[in-house]
KOLKOL-232603 format. One record per residue (C-alpha): residue in three letters; residue number from 1; x, y, z. Coordinates in nm, 4 decimals, padded with zeros to 6 digits. Each point is the difference from the previous one (the first is absolute). Example, Ala and Ser with C-alpha at 12.3 -4.5 7.8 and 13.67 -1.06 7.14 Angstrom:
// residues 2
+-----+-----+----------+----------+----------+
!  aa !   i !       c1 !       c2 !       c3 !
+-----+-----+----------+----------+----------+
! ALA !   1 !  01.2300 ! -00.4500 !  00.7800 !
! SER !   2 !  00.1370 !  00.3440 ! -00.0660 !
+-----+-----+----------+----------+----------+
// end
This chain:
// residues 348
+-----+-----+----------+----------+----------+
!  aa !   i !       c1 !       c2 !       c3 !
+-----+-----+----------+----------+----------+
! MET !   1 !  15.2902 !  08.3430 !  23.0014 !
! GLY !   2 ! -00.1765 ! -00.0966 !  00.3200 !
! ASP !   3 ! -00.0856 !  00.3617 !  00.0869 !
! GLN !   4 ! -00.1820 !  00.0599 ! -00.3272 !
! PRO !   5 ! -00.3801 ! -00.0247 ! -00.0106 !
! VAL !   6 ! -00.1352 ! -00.3196 ! -00.1485 !
! SER !   7 ! -00.1481 !  00.0550 ! -00.3458 !
! LEU !   8 ! -00.1037 ! -00.3610 ! -00.0661 !
! SER !   9 ! -00.1493 ! -00.2227 !  00.2653 !
! ALA !  10 ! -00.1213 ! -00.3302 ! -00.1436 !
! ARG !  11 ! -00.1320 ! -00.3173 !  00.1602 !
! LEU !  12 ! -00.0168 ! -00.2523 ! -00.2820 !
! ARG !  13 ! -00.1881 ! -00.3279 !  00.0479 !
! LEU !  14 ! -00.0676 ! -00.2373 ! -00.2886 !
! VAL !  15 ! -00.1358 ! -00.3530 !  00.0399 !
! ARG !  16 ! -00.0101 ! -00.2436 ! -00.2899 !
! PRO !  17 ! -00.0407 ! -00.3802 !  00.0032 !
! ALA !  18 !  00.3751 ! -00.0633 ! -00.0319 !
! PHE !  19 !  00.1478 !  00.3305 !  00.1159 !
! ARG !  20 ! -00.0301 !  00.2516 !  00.2818 !
! LEU !  21 !  00.1664 !  00.3429 !  00.0140 !
! THR !  22 !  00.0352 !  00.1972 !  00.3244 !
! LEU !  23 !  00.1983 !  00.3218 ! -00.0334 !
! ASP !  24 !  00.0028 !  00.3196 !  00.2070 !
! LEU !  25 !  00.1732 !  00.2796 ! -00.1862 !
! ASP !  26 !  00.0796 !  00.3534 !  00.1185 !
! VAL !  27 !  00.2007 !  00.2269 ! -00.2302 !
! ALA !  28 !  00.1038 !  00.3587 !  00.0755 !
! TRP !  29 !  00.0252 !  00.2964 ! -00.2374 !
! GLY !  30 !  00.3022 ! -00.0365 ! -00.2219 !
! GLU !  31 !  00.0719 ! -00.3524 !  00.1250 !
! VAL !  32 !  00.0691 ! -00.2975 ! -00.2275 !
! VAL !  33 ! -00.1033 ! -00.3379 !  00.1419 !
! ALA !  34 !  00.0997 ! -00.3153 ! -00.1872 !
! LEU !  35 ! -00.1975 ! -00.3238 !  00.0196 !
! LEU !  36 !  00.2408 ! -00.2913 ! -00.0413 !
! GLY !  37 ! -00.0811 ! -00.3670 ! -00.0181 !
! PRO !  38 !  00.0127 ! -00.3167 ! -00.2096 !
! ASN !  39 ! -00.2368 ! -00.0640 ! -00.2909 !
! GLY !  40 ! -00.3540 ! -00.0533 !  00.1245 !
! ALA !  41 !  00.0607 !  00.1800 !  00.3301 !
! GLY !  42 ! -00.2711 !  00.2605 ! -00.0692 !
! LYS !  43 !  00.2063 !  00.3059 ! -00.0971 !
! THR !  44 ! -00.1759 !  00.0876 ! -00.3270 !
! THR !  45 ! -00.3345 ! -00.0947 !  00.1551 !
! ALA !  46 !  00.0636 !  00.2663 !  00.2648 !
! LEU !  47 !  00.0600 !  00.2634 ! -00.2708 !
! ARG !  48 ! -00.3168 ! -00.1038 ! -00.1812 !
! LEU !  49 ! -00.1969 !  00.0349 !  00.3237 !
! LEU !  50 !  00.1403 !  00.3502 !  00.0559 !
! ALA !  51 ! -00.0799 !  00.0988 ! -00.3586 !
! GLY !  52 ! -00.3539 ! -00.1409 !  00.0182 !
! LEU !  53 !  00.0642 ! -00.2566 ! -00.2740 !
! THR !  54 ! -00.0739 ! -00.2811 !  00.2470 !
! ARG !  55 ! -00.2712 !  00.0236 !  00.2645 !
! LEU !  56 !  00.0888 ! -00.0238 !  00.3705 !
! THR !  57 ! -00.1658 ! -00.2734 !  00.2031 !
! GLU !  58 !  00.0204 !  00.2391 !  00.2930 !
! GLY !  59 !  00.2196 !  00.2846 !  00.1216 !
! GLU !  60 !  00.0544 !  00.3646 ! -00.0901 !
! ILE !  61 !  00.2114 !  00.2227 ! -00.2226 !
! VAL !  62 !  00.0347 !  00.3535 !  00.1357 !
! LEU !  63 !  00.1981 !  00.2524 ! -00.2051 !
! ASP !  64 !  00.0286 !  00.3630 !  00.1090 !
! GLY !  65 ! -00.2639 ! -00.0793 !  00.2606 !
! ALA !  66 ! -00.2527 ! -00.1142 ! -00.2645 !
! GLU !  67 ! -00.1281 ! -00.3574 ! -00.0225 !
! LEU !  68 !  00.0556 ! -00.1355 ! -00.3527 !
! ARG !  69 ! -00.1594 ! -00.3426 !  00.0266 !
! ALA !  70 ! -00.3292 !  00.1046 ! -00.1582 !
! LEU !  71 !  00.1622 !  00.1988 ! -00.2821 !
! PRO !  72 !  00.0455 ! -00.1567 ! -00.3449 !
! PRO !  73 !  00.3624 ! -00.0191 ! -00.1229 !
! GLU !  74 ! -00.0346 !  00.2980 ! -00.2361 !
! ASN !  75 ! -00.1089 !  00.2271 !  00.2863 !
! ARG !  76 !  00.2873 ! -00.0845 !  00.2334 !
! PRO !  77 !  00.2916 !  00.2514 !  00.0145 !
! ILE !  78 !  00.2426 ! -00.2780 ! -00.0885 !
! GLY !  79 !  00.2635 ! -00.0362 ! -00.2711 !
! MET !  80 !  00.1146 ! -00.3506 ! -00.0951 !
! VAL !  81 !  00.2921 ! -00.1349 ! -00.2020 !
! PHE !  82 ! -00.0645 ! -00.3593 ! -00.1025 !
! GLN !  83 !  00.2715 ! -00.2580 ! -00.0561 !
! ASP !  84 ! -00.0562 ! -00.0021 ! -00.3775 !
! TYR !  85 ! -00.0877 !  00.3748 !  00.0028 !
! LEU !  86 ! -00.3357 ! -00.0463 ! -00.1873 !
! LEU !  87 !  00.0532 !  00.2933 ! -00.2343 !
! PHE !  88 ! -00.2628 !  00.0435 ! -00.2706 !
! PRO !  89 !  00.1752 ! -00.1319 ! -00.3138 !
! HIS !  90 ! -00.1985 !  00.2215 ! -00.2408 !
! LEU !  91 !  00.0781 !  00.3241 !  00.1871 !
! SER !  92 !  00.3191 !  00.2064 ! -00.0070 !
! ALA !  93 !  00.2070 !  00.0439 !  00.3151 !
! LEU !  94 ! -00.1509 !  00.3474 !  00.0335 !
! ASP !  95 ! -00.3581 ! -00.1238 ! -00.0229 !
! ASN !  96 !  00.0705 ! -00.2919 !  00.2358 !
! VAL !  97 !  00.1103 !  00.2471 !  00.2663 !
! ALA !  98 ! -00.2872 !  00.2380 ! -00.0791 !
! PHE !  99 ! -00.2585 ! -00.2787 !  00.0284 !
! GLY ! 100 ! -00.0361 !  00.0137 !  00.3784 !
! LEU ! 101 ! -00.0258 !  00.3776 ! -00.0029 !
! ARG ! 102 ! -00.2755 ! -00.0163 ! -00.2627 !
! CYS ! 103 ! -00.1839 ! -00.2506 !  00.2211 !
! GLN ! 104 !  00.0190 !  00.2552 !  00.2817 !
! GLY ! 105 ! -00.1743 !  00.2551 ! -00.2210 !
! ALA ! 106 !  00.2916 !  00.1996 ! -00.1375 !
! GLY ! 107 ! -00.0403 !  00.1441 ! -00.3481 !
! LYS ! 108 !  00.1977 ! -00.1587 ! -00.2819 !
! ALA ! 109 !  00.2460 !  00.2870 ! -00.0429 !
! ALA ! 110 !  00.0620 !  00.0396 !  00.3740 !
! ALA ! 111 !  00.0431 ! -00.3765 !  00.0448 !
! ARG ! 112 !  00.2518 ! -00.0178 ! -00.2837 !
! ARG ! 113 !  00.1963 !  00.2967 !  00.1355 !
! ALA ! 114 !  00.0223 ! -00.1619 !  00.3436 !
! ALA ! 115 !  00.0915 ! -00.3348 ! -00.1590 !
! ALA ! 116 !  00.2808 !  00.1628 ! -00.1975 !
! ASP ! 117 !  00.1322 !  00.1538 !  00.3201 !
! TRP ! 118 !  00.0004 ! -00.3401 !  00.1727 !
! LEU ! 119 !  00.1745 ! -00.1691 ! -00.2914 !
! ALA ! 120 !  00.2675 !  00.2688 !  00.0200 !
! ARG ! 121 !  00.0369 ! -00.0645 !  00.3729 !
! VAL ! 122 !  00.0697 ! -00.3706 ! -00.0643 !
! GLY ! 123 !  00.2441 !  00.0796 ! -00.2793 !
! LEU ! 124 ! -00.2234 ! -00.0834 ! -00.2963 !
! ALA ! 125 ! -00.0685 !  00.3434 ! -00.1501 !
! GLY ! 126 !  00.1174 ! -00.1298 ! -00.3376 !
! HIS ! 127 ! -00.2337 ! -00.3033 !  00.0005 !
! THR ! 128 ! -00.3440 !  00.1605 !  00.0345 !
! GLY ! 129 ! -00.1231 ! -00.1384 ! -00.3326 !
! ALA ! 130 !  00.1373 ! -00.3530 !  00.0449 !
! ARG ! 131 ! -00.2397 ! -00.2875 !  00.0523 !
! PRO ! 132 !  00.0793 ! -00.2670 !  00.2638 !
! GLY ! 133 !  00.1242 ! -00.2439 ! -00.2651 !
! GLN ! 134 !  00.2685 !  00.2507 ! -00.0996 !
! LEU ! 135 !  00.1307 !  00.0449 !  00.3553 !
! SER ! 136 !  00.2669 ! -00.1967 !  00.1860 !
! GLY ! 137 ! -00.0927 ! -00.1710 !  00.3268 !
! GLY ! 138 !  00.1549 !  00.2800 !  00.2019 !
! GLN ! 139 ! -00.1813 !  00.2663 ! -00.1997 !
! ALA ! 140 ! -00.3335 ! -00.1801 !  00.0362 !
! GLN ! 141 !  00.0551 ! -00.0222 !  00.3767 !
! ARG ! 142 !  00.0579 !  00.3768 !  00.0149 !
! VAL ! 143 ! -00.3152 !  00.0697 ! -00.2029 !
! ALA ! 144 ! -00.1975 ! -00.2196 !  00.2413 !
! LEU ! 145 !  00.1495 !  00.1863 !  00.2963 !
! ALA ! 146 ! -00.0802 !  00.3385 ! -00.1581 !
! ARG ! 147 ! -00.3586 ! -00.1150 ! -00.0640 !
! ALA ! 148 ! -00.0368 ! -00.1068 !  00.3645 !
! LEU ! 149 !  00.1453 !  00.3232 !  00.1399 !
! ALA ! 150 ! -00.1720 !  00.2402 ! -00.2412 !
! ILE ! 151 ! -00.3349 ! -00.0366 !  00.1768 !
! HIS ! 152 !  00.1591 !  00.1229 !  00.3270 !
! PRO ! 153 ! -00.0896 ! -00.3120 !  00.1999 !
! ARG ! 154 !  00.0170 ! -00.0108 !  00.3782 !
! LEU ! 155 !  00.0986 ! -00.3686 ! -00.0157 !
! LEU ! 156 !  00.2405 ! -00.1531 ! -00.2536 !
! LEU ! 157 ! -00.0074 ! -00.3786 ! -00.0531 !
! LEU ! 158 !  00.2910 ! -00.1667 ! -00.1790 !
! ASP ! 159 ! -00.0317 ! -00.3681 ! -00.0961 !
! GLU ! 160 !  00.3459 ! -00.1446 ! -00.0847 !
! PRO ! 161 !  00.0801 !  00.3205 ! -00.1941 !
! LEU ! 162 !  00.3499 ! -00.1157 ! -00.1034 !
! ALA ! 163 ! -00.0620 ! -00.3708 ! -00.0588 !
! ALA ! 164 ! -00.0330 !  00.0256 ! -00.3790 !
! LEU ! 165 !  00.3347 !  00.1782 ! -00.0465 !
! ASP ! 166 !  00.3415 ! -00.1439 ! -00.0834 !
! ALA ! 167 !  00.2774 !  00.0329 !  00.2600 !
! HIS ! 168 !  00.1660 !  00.3104 ! -00.1489 !
! THR ! 169 ! -00.3282 !  00.1872 ! -00.0557 !
! ARG ! 170 ! -00.1206 ! -00.1042 !  00.3460 !
! LEU ! 171 !  00.3004 !  00.1701 !  00.1617 !
! GLU ! 172 ! -00.0688 !  00.3280 ! -00.1812 !
! ILE ! 173 ! -00.3784 ! -00.0028 !  00.0498 !
! ARG ! 174 !  00.0320 ! -00.0960 !  00.3689 !
! ALA ! 175 !  00.2028 !  00.3163 !  00.0649 !
! HIS ! 176 ! -00.2432 !  00.2036 ! -00.2120 !
! LEU ! 177 ! -00.2989 ! -00.1405 !  00.1916 !
! ARG ! 178 !  00.1652 !  00.0722 !  00.3355 !
! ARG ! 179 !  00.0279 !  00.3684 ! -00.0915 !
! HIS ! 180 ! -00.3684 !  00.0208 ! -00.0932 !
! LEU ! 181 ! -00.1066 ! -00.1805 !  00.3183 !
! ASP ! 182 !  00.2099 !  00.2423 !  00.2054 !
! ALA ! 183 ! -00.1928 !  00.2883 ! -00.1587 !
! PHE ! 184 ! -00.3446 ! -00.1632 !  00.0386 !
! GLU ! 185 ! -00.1919 !  00.1440 !  00.2951 !
! GLY ! 186 ! -00.2621 ! -00.2733 !  00.0316 !
! ALA ! 187 !  00.0291 ! -00.3553 !  00.1314 !
! THR ! 188 !  00.1616 ! -00.2731 ! -00.2106 !
! VAL ! 189 ! -00.0480 ! -00.3766 !  00.0218 !
! LEU ! 190 !  00.2426 ! -00.2044 ! -00.2089 !
! VAL ! 191 ! -00.0286 ! -00.3725 ! -00.0706 !
! THR ! 192 !  00.3188 ! -00.1829 ! -00.0907 !
! HIS ! 193 !  00.1711 ! -00.3357 !  00.0384 !
! ASP ! 194 !  00.3427 !  00.1560 ! -00.0603 !
! PRO ! 195 !  00.1798 !  00.0851 !  00.3265 !
! LEU ! 196 !  00.2252 !  00.2575 ! -00.1687 !
! ASP ! 197 ! -00.3003 !  00.1909 ! -00.1382 !
! ALA ! 198 ! -00.1531 ! -00.0027 !  00.3476 !
! MET ! 199 !  00.3199 !  00.1067 !  00.1773 !
! VAL ! 200 !  00.0673 !  00.2872 ! -00.2429 !
! LEU ! 201 ! -00.3537 !  00.1300 ! -00.0481 !
! ALA ! 202 ! -00.1781 ! -00.0574 !  00.3320 !
! ASP ! 203 !  00.0124 !  00.1678 !  00.3383 !
! ARG ! 204 ! -00.1672 ! -00.2982 !  00.1652 !
! LEU ! 205 ! -00.0525 ! -00.3660 ! -00.0884 !
! ILE ! 206 ! -00.2958 ! -00.2255 !  00.0765 !
! VAL ! 207 !  00.0649 ! -00.3677 ! -00.0721 !
! ILE ! 208 ! -00.3065 ! -00.2107 ! -00.0813 !
! GLU ! 209 ! -00.0106 ! -00.3781 ! -00.0148 !
! ALA ! 210 ! -00.3198 ! -00.1989 ! -00.0614 !
! GLY ! 211 ! -00.2168 !  00.3110 !  00.0422 !
! ALA ! 212 !  00.1402 !  00.1087 !  00.3371 !
! VAL ! 213 !  00.2695 !  00.2417 !  00.1174 !
! VAL ! 214 !  00.3067 ! -00.1868 !  00.1269 !
! GLN ! 215 !  00.2373 !  00.2952 !  00.0437 !
! ALA ! 216 !  00.0041 !  00.3793 ! -00.0308 !
! GLY ! 217 !  00.2563 !  00.2728 !  00.0504 !
! THR ! 218 !  00.2531 !  00.2175 ! -00.1752 !
! PRO ! 219 !  00.2141 ! -00.1708 ! -00.2658 !
! ALA ! 220 !  00.2951 ! -00.0033 !  00.2436 !
! GLU ! 221 ! -00.2087 ! -00.1555 !  00.2794 !
! VAL ! 222 ! -00.1419 ! -00.2726 ! -00.2232 !
! ALA ! 223 !  00.3391 ! -00.0789 ! -00.1550 !
! ARG ! 224 !  00.1712 ! -00.0226 !  00.3373 !
! ARG ! 225 ! -00.2620 ! -00.2115 !  00.1757 !
! PRO ! 226 ! -00.1849 ! -00.2278 ! -00.2445 !
! ARG ! 227 ! -00.2794 ! -00.2010 !  00.1594 !
! THR ! 228 ! -00.0866 ! -00.2536 ! -00.2715 !
! ASP ! 229 !  00.1946 ! -00.2127 ! -00.2471 !
! TYR ! 230 ! -00.1437 !  00.2066 ! -00.2858 !
! VAL ! 231 !  00.1321 !  00.3260 !  00.1462 !
! ALA ! 232 !  00.3366 ! -00.1595 !  00.0790 !
! ARG ! 233 !  00.0360 ! -00.1115 ! -00.3618 !
! LEU ! 234 ! -00.0988 !  00.3479 ! -00.1182 !
! VAL ! 235 !  00.2771 !  00.1662 !  00.1986 !
! GLY ! 236 !  00.2490 ! -00.2805 ! -00.0558 !
! LEU ! 237 !  00.0383 ! -00.1467 !  00.3503 !
! ASN ! 238 ! -00.0032 ! -00.3460 !  00.1536 !
! LEU ! 239 ! -00.2756 !  00.0012 !  00.2642 !
! TYR ! 240 ! -00.0867 ! -00.2505 !  00.2739 !
! ARG ! 241 ! -00.2465 ! -00.0104 !  00.2855 !
! GLY ! 242 !  00.1076 ! -00.1643 !  00.3241 !
! THR ! 243 !  00.0095 !  00.0296 !  00.3760 !
! ALA ! 244 !  00.2457 !  00.2317 !  00.1712 !
! GLN ! 245 !  00.1637 ! -00.0286 !  00.3391 !
! GLY ! 246 !  00.2564 !  00.2694 !  00.0662 !
! ARG ! 247 !  00.2389 !  00.0141 ! -00.2946 !
! ALA ! 248 ! -00.1026 ! -00.3413 ! -00.1362 !
! VAL ! 249 ! -00.2846 ! -00.0638 ! -00.2445 !
! GLU ! 250 ! -00.0941 ! -00.3622 ! -00.0746 !
! VAL ! 251 ! -00.1330 ! -00.0614 ! -00.3527 !
! ASP ! 252 ! -00.0938 ! -00.3570 ! -00.0966 !
! GLY ! 253 !  00.2834 ! -00.1496 !  00.2023 !
! VAL ! 254 !  00.2604 !  00.2585 ! -00.1044 !
! VAL ! 255 !  00.1000 !  00.2420 !  00.2773 !
! PHE ! 256 !  00.1049 !  00.3465 ! -00.1183 !
! THR ! 257 !  00.2096 !  00.2232 !  00.2206 !
! VAL ! 258 ! -00.1206 !  00.3536 ! -00.0699 !
! ALA ! 259 !  00.1138 !  00.3500 !  00.0876 !
! GLU ! 260 ! -00.3261 !  00.1163 !  00.1630 !
! PRO ! 261 ! -00.1308 ! -00.1683 !  00.3196 !
! LEU ! 262 ! -00.3638 ! -00.1094 ! -00.0277 !
! ASP ! 263 ! -00.2481 ! -00.2352 !  00.1649 !
! GLY ! 264 ! -00.2954 ! -00.1774 ! -00.1571 !
! PRO ! 265 ! -00.1077 ! -00.0256 ! -00.3665 !
! ALA ! 266 !  00.2551 !  00.1716 ! -00.2219 !
! PHE ! 267 !  00.1137 !  00.0474 ! -00.3579 !
! VAL ! 268 !  00.3602 ! -00.0416 ! -00.1114 !
! ALA ! 269 !  00.1043 !  00.1610 ! -00.3301 !
! PHE ! 270 !  00.3304 !  00.0227 ! -00.1841 !
! SER ! 271 !  00.1239 !  00.0817 ! -00.3469 !
! PRO ! 272 !  00.1007 ! -00.2721 ! -00.2487 !
! SER ! 273 !  00.3395 !  00.1722 ! -00.0186 !
! ALA ! 274 !  00.0473 ! -00.0666 !  00.3739 !
! VAL ! 275 ! -00.0073 ! -00.3784 ! -00.0542 !
! ALA ! 276 !  00.3411 ! -00.1678 ! -00.0296 !
! LEU ! 277 !  00.0336 ! -00.3550 ! -00.1368 !
! TYR ! 278 !  00.2572 ! -00.2675 !  00.0880 !
! ARG ! 279 !  00.0602 ! -00.3593 ! -00.1086 !
! SER ! 280 !  00.0794 ! -00.1044 !  00.3584 !
! ARG ! 281 ! -00.1214 !  00.1342 !  00.3328 !
! PRO ! 282 !  00.1744 !  00.3351 !  00.0616 !
! ASP ! 283 !  00.1980 !  00.0758 !  00.3130 !
! GLY ! 284 !  00.0589 !  00.3419 !  00.1528 !
! THR ! 285 ! -00.2238 !  00.3049 !  00.0026 !
! PRO ! 286 ! -00.3235 ! -00.1056 ! -00.1810 !
! ARG ! 287 ! -00.2617 ! -00.0368 !  00.2740 !
! ASN ! 288 ! -00.2946 ! -00.1318 ! -00.2018 !
! VAL ! 289 !  00.0724 ! -00.3168 ! -00.1967 !
! TRP ! 290 ! -00.2253 ! -00.2603 ! -00.1592 !
! GLU ! 291 !  00.0369 ! -00.2809 ! -00.2502 !
! ALA ! 292 ! -00.1718 !  00.0413 ! -00.3365 !
! ARG ! 293 ! -00.0297 ! -00.1377 ! -00.3493 !
! ILE ! 294 !  00.0204 !  00.2091 ! -00.3178 !
! ASP ! 295 ! -00.3365 ! -00.0022 ! -00.1748 !
! GLY ! 296 !  00.0804 !  00.2454 ! -00.2825 !
! VAL ! 297 !  00.2657 !  00.2300 ! -00.1431 !
! GLU ! 298 ! -00.0701 !  00.3102 ! -00.2112 !
! ARG ! 299 !  00.1621 !  00.3245 ! -00.1085 !
! HIS ! 300 ! -00.1099 !  00.3013 !  00.2050 !
! GLY ! 301 !  00.1536 !  00.3248 ! -00.1213 !
! ASP ! 302 !  00.3773 ! -00.0266 !  00.0410 !
! ASN ! 303 ! -00.0360 ! -00.2836 !  00.2508 !
! VAL ! 304 ! -00.1394 ! -00.3523 !  00.0077 !
! ARG ! 305 ! -00.3158 ! -00.0765 !  00.1981 !
! ILE ! 306 !  00.0036 ! -00.3342 !  00.1799 !
! HIS ! 307 ! -00.3323 ! -00.1477 !  00.1153 !
! LEU ! 308 !  00.0420 ! -00.2166 !  00.3099 !
! GLU ! 309 ! -00.2287 ! -00.2625 !  00.1481 !
! GLY ! 310 !  00.0321 ! -00.1729 !  00.3345 !
! PRO ! 311 ! -00.1423 !  00.0593 !  00.3468 !
! ILE ! 312 ! -00.0612 !  00.3555 ! -00.1277 !
! ALA ! 313 ! -00.0121 !  00.1190 ! -00.3603 !
! ALA ! 314 !  00.2250 !  00.2952 ! -00.0811 !
! VAL ! 315 !  00.1486 !  00.2022 ! -00.2838 !
! ALA ! 316 !  00.3708 !  00.0893 ! -00.0145 !
! ASP ! 317 !  00.1706 !  00.2436 ! -00.2384 !
! ILE ! 318 !  00.3666 ! -00.0782 ! -00.0599 !
! THR ! 319 !  00.2598 !  00.0808 ! -00.2650 !
! PRO ! 320 !  00.0562 ! -00.2121 ! -00.3117 !
! ALA ! 321 !  00.3535 ! -00.0612 !  00.1264 !
! ALA ! 322 ! -00.1351 ! -00.1495 !  00.3238 !
! VAL ! 323 ! -00.2356 ! -00.2252 ! -00.1968 !
! ALA ! 324 !  00.2939 ! -00.1326 ! -00.2024 !
! GLU ! 325 !  00.2313 ! -00.0342 !  00.3008 !
! LEU ! 326 ! -00.2582 ! -00.1933 !  00.2039 !
! ASP ! 327 ! -00.1231 ! -00.1955 ! -00.3067 !
! LEU ! 328 ! -00.3632 !  00.0782 !  00.0826 !
! THR ! 329 ! -00.2627 ! -00.1804 ! -00.2075 !
! PRO ! 330 ! -00.3602 ! -00.1076 !  00.0689 !
! GLY ! 331 ! -00.0050 ! -00.2855 !  00.2462 !
! THR ! 332 !  00.3271 !  00.1000 !  00.1710 !
! HIS ! 333 ! -00.0036 ! -00.0105 !  00.3818 !
! VAL ! 334 !  00.1383 !  00.3140 !  00.1636 !
! TRP ! 335 !  00.0124 !  00.1848 !  00.3297 !
! ALA ! 336 ! -00.1611 !  00.3424 !  00.0149 !
! SER ! 337 !  00.0784 !  00.2687 !  00.2539 !
! VAL ! 338 ! -00.1075 !  00.3517 !  00.0928 !
! LYS ! 339 !  00.1689 !  00.2200 !  00.2579 !
! ALA ! 340 ! -00.2198 !  00.1260 !  00.2831 !
! ALA ! 341 !  00.0806 !  00.3591 ! -00.0964 !
! GLU ! 342 ! -00.1429 ! -00.0645 ! -00.3500 !
! THR ! 343 ! -00.3411 ! -00.1095 !  00.1349 !
! HIS ! 344 ! -00.2930 !  00.2204 !  00.0891 !
! ALA ! 345 ! -00.2502 ! -00.1309 !  00.2572 !
! TYR ! 346 ! -00.3297 !  00.1635 !  00.0980 !
! PRO ! 347 ! -00.3295 ! -00.0991 !  00.1659 !
! ALA ! 348 ! -00.2429 ! -00.2074 ! -00.2073 !
+-----+-----+----------+----------+----------+
// end
C-alpha cells in the first residue's frame, strides 16, 4: 500500500501528569492499521484524540488534506465503533443506524431508507425493528458497524470491536468485518489487544507500549522479528537480547549458536516447540544447551507448556507423553536445548 496517497496524517501528542503519548500515524486509502499494545499503553487514547473526544496537547490531524484539530467531534468525517457499541437502547436497529444520517441533515424517510440498506448489507434486514436489548452480541456489533459506515466516513475507528463476543461468534464476525473493511475506501484505525484480530484484519501493525511506538510493520514482519517481550509473547516466541559475534550470541552467560552471522547487539528468537528437554545433559547434535528448573506446567492446546527459569527464562511446548516419560513437575531440574537451525537472530 506504500504507493497509495496518504489519507490520514496524524501527529498525536498528549501530556498528562502520569502519562505521555507520542504517536505519528499515516494511513493510506483503503488501508487498515492496527494499534496493538498492553492495557494502559495509549491505544484507546489515540482513537479518542483522532475522534476529537480528547483534546491534543499538541500535534495535528490531517484527513483528506484538511486539518481536523479545531473541529468538534460531530463535524469530523469519522465513523467509530466503540468496544461496547454504545447503541441507543430506546431506539430500534433501524433508527440507531439512521441517527448519524439525521445528524448530518438527512430527512427522516431518506435516513431510514439508507439505514435499511446498510442493515441489509450487514445481514440484518430482518432485524430493523429490534432494539439493542433484543440483539445478540454479534448482531449488536453489526448494527454498530452499519451506523459507523452509513455516514460515509473518510476515517473509520474501531475500538476492540470483537472483544465483547464469545469465541464462536468472534470467528464469524471477524470474517464478516474483514469483508466490510476490504470494501471500505477510507482509512481504518483498529485498536485491539488480540494478535489474531490484528493479523487477520490489519494490513499494518503499530505496537505501542507506555505511550510510545516500539515496533511497526506488516503482520508478517512483526511476527518474524519481535523487538520487545510484549510482542514476543503476542506472537508466541521466546525472545532474548544479547551480543553477537559471528554465529554466536551471548545472552546472560548462555551462548547461542545461530544460523545467521551477526556482530553487535542482537535479538535471538525461537519457538517454544523448538525447545527440547532432557533430565541429563544431552550429547550429539543439540548446539545450544543450558540448565534450567521447571517453574510451571500447564496445558496448551494439544501440548503441555513448560515454564523454565534459570540463567534465562524460557517456555517449552512438549507432548503429554514426554512430560510423563521425563516425570516433569515444578521444581524439577532439566537441561534445555535448541538447535541452531531453529533459532532466528537479527540486529537489535
